[in-house]
Each structure stands twice: as structure tokens, then as C-alpha cells.
N, C-alpha and C positions, 0 to 999 in steps of 0.2 A: 435574329439575324447575328451572325457572328462578325464582329469587327476584326480586322486584320491590319496590322501595322508592320512595317518593313525597315523601321529605324529604331534602334536603341539609343537613347541619348547618353547614358553612363552605365557603367559596370562597377559597383563597388563590393566586394566580397561575394556573398550569394543573393545580393540585391540588384536589380536592373531597373532602370527608369525609362519611360517612353512618354510621349505626349499623345494623349487620347482623349476622347469626349464620351459623355455617357457611360462611364465606368463606375461601379459601386465598390465600396470598400469590402473585402472579405471575398470578392469574387475570384474565380479562376482564370488562368490564361495558359496557352499551351505555345511554349517556346519551341520553335523549329530550327535546329542548326545542324552543322555536318555531323554532330555527334548522335543526332537522332531527335526524338521529341521528349520534352519534361515538362512538367506541370509548375506552374507559378501562382502565388497568390497575391492580391492587391492588399498592401498593408499601410500605404498612407496616399492621401490625396492633396495635392497643393495646386489648385487651378486645374490646368490640363496636364500638369505633371503628376504621372502616375508611378508610384514605387511598388515592385513587386519583389518578393522572395521566392527564388527558384528552388523547388525541391531537391532538384538534382545537382544542385550546385551549377556555378557559371563556368566551369572549365570547359573550353570548346566553344562558347558561344561569343559571337562577334556583334558589333554594332549594326551589321547590315543583316542580322537574321529576322525573321518573322516571329511576331507576337499576335496569336489569335486569342480574343477575349471569349470565353465560353458562355458568360452571362449567367452563371450561377455559382453559388459557393462550392466547397469540397463536399463530395457525396461518397458514400459507401454502400455497399449491397448489403441488405439484411434478410434473411431467412435462415431456417434450420440447418442449411446446407452450409452454413459457417462453421457448425460444431465439428471438433475435431481437425479443423484447419490451422494453418500458419500462414501469415500474412506480413508484409514488411511495414514500415511506418506510414507508408502511402495507401496501405490497403491492397497492394499487389501481391498475389501468392508467392510464397517462399518455399512451398512444399511440392512445387513442381505439379501441383493440381491446376484445374481448370479455373479461369477467370471467372468471377461472379459478377454479373451485370444486372440481375433482376432486382425489382423494387429498392430503387436507390433512394437512401435518406440522407439529409443534410447533417453535416456534424458541427458541433460548437454552438449549439442553440441554447437558448436560456434555460436555467435551472427551473424546477418545477415550483409552480405558485404554491406559497405555504398553505392556501386554503385547501390544497388538494392532499396534503400531507397529513398522515395520522401519527399518533404518539408511538415510538418504538416499543414493541412489548414482547418479542420473540428473542431468545437467545440462539447463537450461533455455537454449536458444541465444536471444539476443535481436537480434543485428546490430549492438549496440552494443559498440564495441571496450573502453570503460572498464568494461564488465559483464563481458563474455564473456571477456577476456584477464586482466583485472587482479582482478576481485571477482565471479567466476563465480557466477550464479544457480543454485540446486540444487532439484529437486523436493522439496516439503514443507518448504521454508524458509520463515521468517517474517522479513520484513526492512522496516524503516522506511525512508523517503526523508527525511532531515531537511533543511528548507530554510527560507527565509524567504518572506514575501509577496513577489510579484512576480518570483520565479524561474520557470521555465517546466516546473514539477513536472508539471502536467496535460498538457501536450504531450508529456513524457517517458512519462508513463502510457500516453497513447494511442498512442505508437508501440511501446511494449512490447506493448500489446494487439494491434496490428496484426501483429507479427512473431514473438512468442514462441511457441515451440513447445507449444501446449496445445491440448486438445480443447474446452475451454469457458472462456470469459472471463466473470467476473462483476464488473461495475463498480458499486461502491457509492458513490454521491456523498453527502456529508454537508456541507450548509451550503453548496451550489455557488451561485455566480452562475449566473443565466440562460444568459448568453453561454458560459460554461464547460460548461453542459450541452448546449447547441446545438452548441459544438465538438466535443466528444465524440461525439454521435450523428451529426454530417455526417462527421466524419473516418472512423468505422469504417464508415459507410455507403459512402463513397466508396471506402474501402479494401477493401471485399468482406469485412469480418469481422464485419458484423452478425449474420449468420446463426448465429455460434457465440457471441454475447454476449447475456448477459441484464443489464439495467440496472436498479438500485433507486436512485433519485435524489430526494434530498431537498435542496430549494433553499433559499436563504437567507430567501425569502418564506414558505415553509410553516411550520407550527407546530413550534417549537423541540424538543418532545419525540419528533417523529418522528425526529429525528436520532438518538436512542437505538436505534431500531428497525433502522436500515440494516446495521450490521454483523451483527446475529443473523440478519437475514432473509438476508442474502447468504450467510453461512456455514453456515446450516441447508440452503439449495439446494445449495451447493456440497459439503457432505458426502454428500447423496444421488446426486449425479452421480458422486462419487469412488468410493461403494460400487457403482455400477454399471460401474466400470472406467474412468472418464474422468480424465484429468488436467487438473485445475481450477486455473486461476489466478485469485485474488481480488484485485482492485485497489481500494483504500479511500482516498479523498480527500475530507475531511482530518480525521484522528484528533484534531486540536486542537479542532475544532468539535464533535466527539463528547465531549471531556472538559469542554469549556465548557457543554454542555447537561447533562452529570451535576452540574456546579457549581452551575448555576442551579435545577436541582430540588432539590439538598441545601439550598439557601439558603431556598427555599420551604418545605422540610420542617423548618427550625430545626435542622439538624444542626450539631454542632459542627465548624466548619471545620478543616482541616489547613493545609498549607503553601499559601502565597498563596491561601487561600479555597477550595481544592479539598478534596473529601469524602476523608476518612481511607481510604476504600477504593479510592482511585484505581488503586493497583497492581493490586488484585484484578479489577477492573473490565477495564482493559486486558488483563491476563493471561488471562480467561476468554475473549476473543476470538482473542488472537494464538496461544493454545495450540490452537485449532481446525486449524491447519497438522499435517497428518500424511500419511504414505506408508502405505497399507494393504497388508498382505500378501496378494497374490494378487488385488488390485482396483486402483483408481485413486490420486490423491493430491490434496491441496489445498495449494497455495503462496499466500502472502499477501505482497503488497507494499502498504505504506500510507504515504501521505504524513502527515508530522507537521511544521507549519509551527511554528518556534521563535519565539515573541514576543521582539523585540529580538535576535534571532540568540543567544539564551542557551541553550546545551546544558545548563545546570544547572536550567533551568525546570522545574517538576514533571513536565510531560508527557514532554518527551524525556527527562528523567532517569529516571523510573520505565520508561519504553519500552526503555531500553537494557538494564535488567536482565533483560528477558523475552526479547528477540528475539535473533537469531543473526548479530548485526553491525548494519551501517548504511550507507546511501549518503548521503554529504554533497553537496548540490547548490548550488554558490556560482558566482556570476558565469556562470551559464548552462552550466556544465560539472560532471560528477561528479568531485569532488576526489580524487585519488589518496591524499593523507594524511587519516587519519581516516576513509575508507571502509574497509568491512572486510566480507567473508563469510567467516564462521568455519566454513562447510561446504565452501568451494572446494577444500580439498585432498582431500575424498572423491572429487571428479570429474576435476579438472585434470590428475591423474597418467594418465589415459586417453585424453586427447584428442589430443596430440601430444608427441613425446619433447622438443620444445624450448619446451614452454608455460611450464612453472615458471620455467626459466632466463630467458626473454625477460621474464617478468612480474617476477622479481626484479631483474635486471640493469637494466631500462629505469627502474624506480621508483628504483633507487640513483642513476643518472646523473641523473634528473630532480631529486632532492634536491639534488645537487650544483649543478645549473642554479640552483636557488632561492638557494643560498649565494652563488653567483656575482653574481645579480642584485642582493643585498645589497651586496656589495663595488663594484659598478658605481655603485650609487646614492651610496654613500659617497665616491665619486671615487677609489677604488683603481686602480691601472693595471692594464689586462687583459693576461694572459700568453696565449701561443698556446692552452694548453690552456682557460682561460677563454672565449676566443673560439669554440673548439668546443664547449664546453658552451651558450654562447648560441644558436648555430646550432641545437644539438640541442633544446634546449628549445622553441624556435619551432616546429620541424618537429613535435615530439612533440604540442604543443598543437593545431596545426593539422589534422594528418593523424590523430591518434588520440582526443585528448581532446574534441574538437567533437562536440558531439551530433548535428550533422547528417551526420557520417561514419556510413555504413551499409553494411558488409561482413560477410561471414561470418568465423567465427574464424580459419579457416586463412588466409585472405587478410589478416586483421589481424596475425597472426604474420608472415607474409611481409613485410608493410608495416613492422613491426618492425625486422626484420632489415636492411631497406633503409635505413631511417632511421639506424641505427647505422652502416651501410657508407658513408653520404653524410657522416658526421661523424667518425667515428673509424677508427683502424686495428683489426685484429682484437684485437692485445694490449692495447689500451686499454679493452676493454669488460669485461674480467674474466670473460668466459664460458669455459666448457670446450671444448677444444681438439677433442673429438670431434664437438660440436655445430657449431663454426665451420667444420670441414672439410665438413660435411654441409649447412649451411643458409646460409653466408655467400654473399652475392649475387656474380656474376661482374661484372667491371667494366663490361660493356655494359649489364647490369640497373641497375647504380648511374647508369651516365650516363644512361640512360632515365629513371629517377626524377628526376633533376636537371632535365631539360628539362621533365618535367611540373610540377615545384614552380615553376619559373621562368613556365610558361605561366600558373599559377594566380595 
């Protein structure tokens, strides 16, 4: 039976307080005002004082308005009809399509029992060499993309959505600019991937508290698809906006602030979402890629700092590229041993030479005289950046490995690479292949 109260004790920001009995934490209520109806969620219980955060904001709500408790947590419809649809942060249609009310599931539940998980074992190919070759993405992995504002992280996510080997793509937009929302929609529609994609989009103009719902709705739907045997890739952008929404609510609730004003449970809040990544025994999987913009490019900021303790590595996006130093996929060794015999050798050898190239750049900047080896490294570094690091490069893993051998052969002798002799005998390009690659480079 629904409980109805017609007196609101206080209104502070997007939080209202009422006196009520028999109410549970996390349950929903419907607030009826002259502006219409909006949902609210119980976020604190203090005796009979119940604090609720109002998803639609408190503008237009007065102390004499009705609050009706619904007796259940936030729910979202689940079915294959979600595919190709676009919803807002509360699960309402944003694409002018019909409301979906069948087979409602609760959001924000616990993460999967570790006993039900299996060790990750499958690679997710993306067509991006800096991921596939050097920091392989693995099914059921949770990885953040650390970046700063202005970097093309949304373009990177859109490309991964188009090309990743996944059955279902769930895109959770948190605090998106409207132009970015349109970019995602148009890119996936033109690329033919919209039919396997579900959007949950909270834009910067929507009520801030709806930003808190996007990860939970996205991951609740992902879990159900995974249990049906689907490989689900969840793309979230931007988790910094999610953490800022947590901070705003905590300030409104007069909680004691922690580091830089963020709530003390920031780690737990982030972990509760990232730990939803899982590979089910005998079913599907959930893989999470989430953008985290670092204020001031500061990796010690509370959001990236806490995130780094939870996730299995990170991608650093700087100057429009995925940086080879700092970027790390801790699970790559579980899968790159099974791709091709030379995968690990090329990965390690090329990064080692690229580190030497960076040192040579410093020597050149300080006016040191360049040796023949330095000149080789300078040529190698430019080729590596242009033909493998550039995010516009779009080639399968095997072609990327072949390209790595070709770059090495254009710059060095086999002995200078430090690679194993048996691999060099098998994969080192013939002279005509090297010449062909040089002609292509000159044409570009």
C-alpha cells in the first residue's frame, strides 16, 4: 500500500525532507507539485525524518506538495526492445519512442559473487593498434580512460563502439554536452551500430541528480544481457561528472567532506560500479570502459586516484594519442600469448625502442650531437607515431603486427632490434616489402 504525505519539512538544493514511517533506504517516492510529477529516492533515514533526492530537481516544489512512497527501488524495463533506443538518465525515452514498462528490473544491486566469476580469457579486438597490440582489452575487464578536457575521448569511445567485438554496446553519457550526444547518435547510426546499442544519456542541462542513475541503469541492463549469453561492452563518459554529482549531493546533505570536498565513500561508490564487470561461467560478460577527465591533468586528484586502485590498468589519452607510457592493461598477458607468436616480442621491443627515441629527443633539444644510432631512433619514432600511435590508424591486429615488423626493418638491422633470432627468421620483412613500405611512407 502506498504511503502518501502532504507536508514537506524542508527543501535544500535537490533534497527534500519529510516525516514518514515504514520507509526503506533506496526506495522511490513520487513528488506531485504544480509542475507535475517527479521521482525521488530515499537517501537518508534519521528516525522518522526521511531525506529524498529529487531526480527532476526541486524547482516548483513547495512544502505543501504530496509525497507518495512507491515501496520499491528504482526500476528499469529490460528486453531486446531496448536495442537501438535512446533514454535519459531516469530511463525515460529521449528518442520519442514508446515507454517500455514490461519486465521491470531493479538497478543498483550488488556486484556478482566472486565464486560465479571465471578468469578472463578472451580478447576484445578494436582495430586500434595502441590497444590491440600494446594494451590489449580483455572481456570482463574494467578500464578507465584518463584524459583532460579537450582530448578526443568521446571520438575514441565512438570508434570502439563501432568496431569492438561485442554483441551489445551500452553507452552511458553523464553530463554530456548536447553536441557530444548528437555526435554519438549520428556516428553510430551512420556506422550501422545503432541496432546493437542502447543509450542512457544525461546531458549537462538535465537535473544533476540524474547523473547518479546513469551507471546503475546501464550496468543493470548489461547484467541481464550478459546472463542471457551476450558479450556486453559498457562505455561510460564521464565518471568525473558522476563523482561531482556525488559531491554536490553530499554537500547538500551536510556530510563531513573528505579530500577536496568529495564524500568519504567516493572509493566505495566508484567500486560499486566498476566491480560489475564480470565474465559469467556458461553465459556472457560485461566489460567496462569509462572516461575519467582529470582536473588540471592531475592524476593524484581524488577521482583518478581512487579509480586507479579499483580498475585493472588504465589508458592515458594525451595529445590525441593513447600514450604507451603509463597506459596499462593488467590482463593483457592472459590473452596476448594466444594471438600470434610474435605479439609479445613486438609489443616489448617496439616500446623499448620508443623509450630510447624519447631520450634521443631530449638530447637533440639540448643541442647534443646526433650519432647514427640517434638518427635511426628519430626516424623510428616518427614512423611509430604516425603509423601505429595515431588514432586514425584502423587495422586488424595481424596487420598491425606486420606493420610493426615493417617499421623496424625500415629503421634498423635485425641485430639492433634485440628480438629473438627465431622470430626474426620467420617475420622479418623481405627487402622488396621494406622498399614498398618506404614508397608508401614517402607518398603519405
